C-alpha positions in Angstrom: 56.4 126.2 82.8 53.4 128.0 82.5 53.6 131.4 81.1 52.4 134.4 82.7 49.5 136.2 81.0 49.1 139.9 81.3 45.3 140.0 80.8 43.4 139.9 84.1 39.8 139.7 82.8 37.8 136.9 84.6 34.9 135.1 83.5 35.1 131.9 85.8 31.7 130.8 86.7 32.9 129.2 89.9 34.3 132.3 91.2 31.3 134.2 90.2 29.4 132.2 92.5 31.4 133.7 95.4 30.1 137.0 97.3 31.8 140.0 95.9 34.3 140.7 98.7 35.4 136.8 98.5 35.6 136.9 94.7 37.8 140.2 95.1 40.0 138.3 97.4 40.5 135.4 94.9 41.2 137.7 92.0 43.8 139.7 94.1 45.6 136.4 95.4 45.7 134.8 91.8 48.3 135.4 89.3 46.9 135.5 85.6 48.7 132.8 83.4 48.4 131.4 79.8 47.6 127.6 79.4 49.7 126.2 76.6 48.4 123.3 74.5 49.8 120.1 75.5 51.0 121.4 78.9 50.8 118.9 82.0 49.4 120.7 85.0 49.3 117.8 87.4 50.5 114.1 87.4 48.6 111.6 89.5 49.6 111.0 92.9 51.8 113.8 93.0 51.7 116.9 95.1 49.2 119.7 93.8 51.3 122.8 93.8 48.9 125.3 92.2 45.1 125.4 91.6 43.9 126.8 88.4 40.5 128.5 87.5 40.3 128.6 83.7 38.8 131.7 81.9 39.3 130.5 78.3 40.6 127.0 76.9 40.1 123.8 78.7 42.0 121.0 80.7 41.5 117.3 80.5 41.4 114.8 83.3 43.1 111.6 82.0 43.1 108.3 83.7 46.4 106.4 82.8 45.7 102.8 81.3 48.5 100.3 81.1 49.6 99.5 77.4 46.9 101.8 76.3 46.5 105.6 75.4 45.2 107.5 78.5 41.4 108.1 78.7 39.9 111.4 79.5 37.3 111.2 81.9 36.6 114.9 82.2 37.2 118.6 81.1 37.6 121.6 83.1 36.8 124.9 81.6 35.6 128.1 83.1 32.8 126.2 84.8 35.1 125.2 87.4 38.6 124.6 88.7 41.7 122.1 88.8 42.7 121.3 92.2 39.4 121.2 94.0 40.3 117.9 95.7 42.4 119.8 98.2 39.1 120.5 100.2 39.3 116.7 100.7 42.4 117.3 102.6 44.5 115.2 100.3 47.6 117.2 98.8 48.0 114.7 95.7 46.2 114.9 92.4 44.0 112.2 91.8 44.6 112.2 87.9 46.8 113.5 85.3 45.6 116.8 83.9 46.8 118.3 80.8 45.8 121.6 78.7 43.7 120.4 75.8 42.9 123.7 74.3 45.1 126.9 74.9 43.7 129.7 76.8 44.0 131.9 80.2 43.5 131.0 83.7 44.0 132.4 87.1 46.3 130.4 89.3 46.8 130.4 93.1 49.4 128.9 95.2 47.9 125.5 96.8 49.2 126.6 100.4 47.1 129.9 100.1 43.9 128.1 98.7 44.2 125.6 101.5 44.5 128.2 104.0 41.3 130.1 102.6 39.4 126.8 102.8 40.4 126.6 106.5 39.5 130.0 107.3 36.2 130.6 105.3 33.4 128.1 105.7 31.5 129.4 102.8 34.4 128.8 100.3 35.0 125.3 101.7 31.2 124.6 101.1 31.1 125.8 97.5 34.3 123.8 96.5 32.7 120.7 98.0 29.5 121.2 96.1 31.7 121.6 93.1 33.5 118.4 93.8 30.0 116.7 94.2 29.3 117.6 90.7 32.4 116.5 89.3 32.2 113.1 91.1 28.8 112.8 89.2 30.2 113.9 86.0 33.3 111.1 86.3 30.6 108.6 87.2 28.3 109.5 84.3 31.2 109.6 81.8 32.5 105.9 83.0 28.9 104.6 82.3 28.6 106.3 79.0 32.1 104.8 77.8 30.4 101.5 78.5 26.8 102.0 77.4 26.7 104.2 74.3 27.9 104.2 70.6 30.9 106.1 69.6 29.1 108.6 67.6 27.0 109.7 70.8 30.0 109.8 72.9 31.6 111.9 70.2 28.7 114.2 69.8 29.0 114.6 73.9 32.4 115.6 73.9 32.1 118.1 71.0 29.2 119.8 73.1 31.5 119.8 76.2 34.4 121.2 74.3 32.1 124.0 72.7 30.8 125.0 76.1 34.4 125.6 77.3 36.0 127.0 74.1 32.7 129.3 73.4 33.5 128.8 69.5 32.0 126.8 66.8 35.5 126.2 65.5 37.3 123.5 67.3 41.2 122.4 67.0 40.7 118.6 67.5 42.4 115.8 65.4 40.9 112.3 65.0 43.7 110.8 67.1 43.2 113.4 70.0 39.4 112.5 69.9 40.2 108.9 70.0 42.5 109.3 73.1 39.6 111.3 74.7 37.1 108.6 74.0 39.5 105.7 74.4 38.7 104.1 71.2 40.7 103.4 68.2 41.2 106.4 65.6 39.1 104.4 62.8 36.2 104.7 65.1 36.2 108.2 65.5 36.8 108.5 61.6 33.6 106.7 61.2 31.5 108.6 64.0 32.9 111.9 62.6 31.9 110.9 59.1 28.5 110.1 60.1 28.0 113.4 61.8 29.6 115.4 58.7 27.3 113.5 56.3 24.1 114.8 58.5 25.4 118.4 58.0 26.0 118.6 62.0 30.0 119.2 61.7 32.4 119.8 58.8 35.9 118.6 59.3 39.1 119.3 57.6 42.8 118.8 58.8 42.1 118.7 62.7 39.6 121.4 62.3 36.2 120.6 63.3 33.5 123.3 62.8 30.0 122.8 64.5 27.4 123.7 61.8 24.4 122.8 64.0 24.5 122.8 67.8 20.8 121.2 67.8 21.9 118.5 65.5 24.8 117.7 67.9 22.6 117.7 70.8 19.9 115.3 69.2 23.0 112.8 68.2 24.5 112.9 71.9 23.4 110.7 74.5 21.5 112.1 77.7 24.8 111.9 79.5 25.7 115.3 78.4 22.5 116.9 79.5 22.7 115.0 82.9 26.1 116.5 83.5 24.8 120.0 82.6 21.7 119.6 84.8 24.2 118.3 87.8 26.0 121.5 87.8 23.3 124.0 87.4 21.0 122.2 90.1 24.1 121.8 92.7 25.1 125.2 92.3 22.2 126.8 92.0 21.8 127.8 95.7 24.8 130.3 95.2 23.1 132.5 92.5 
């Protein structure tokens, strides 16, 4: 069960796009909670009970593969929300979601969120635009997994992780990264070794430190920048 968090400080970018009064309504109708590492928030095809607006930490969206480890297709941090698919009038989760990095979030009952979508067209439009971005990012991730080298994909995931943790220190084991990338652990070891030799990261016992953000961006494929640009351009109308 998700633990209650007493700190109500909000820094969720999606909520920040809302007008002041609407933003205040959301904050008042949400419960601050702690996101616990490894916690399952949704199971694919099961009913969504809550929506989450992460403040710190991040959530992975996973696709189950028969006789294989689940593959991470996307990450949700304080740029977005978990449960946005309710705007499509489907109450079931499309993918499994687990907390990949501990943090804090604002949680709202799905029924309350659905009622707000029905009563406020502005909120519904914002969530649908966000969903459009997520769909683009998921498609980009699928293409990336097929088209690019492991070291490029690893660099992309490390950039995405840093964007959501806001820290140069990342707690990511090679096995966890292998699950995120859908490759063998040995492939991640080789890719991480290359980035370490280049002085871009340092790695020790599940702790990765980003030494050069610029180097990581140069090592990544263009899929990372495509995802960032999609988010910024689509939601720019709300600034």
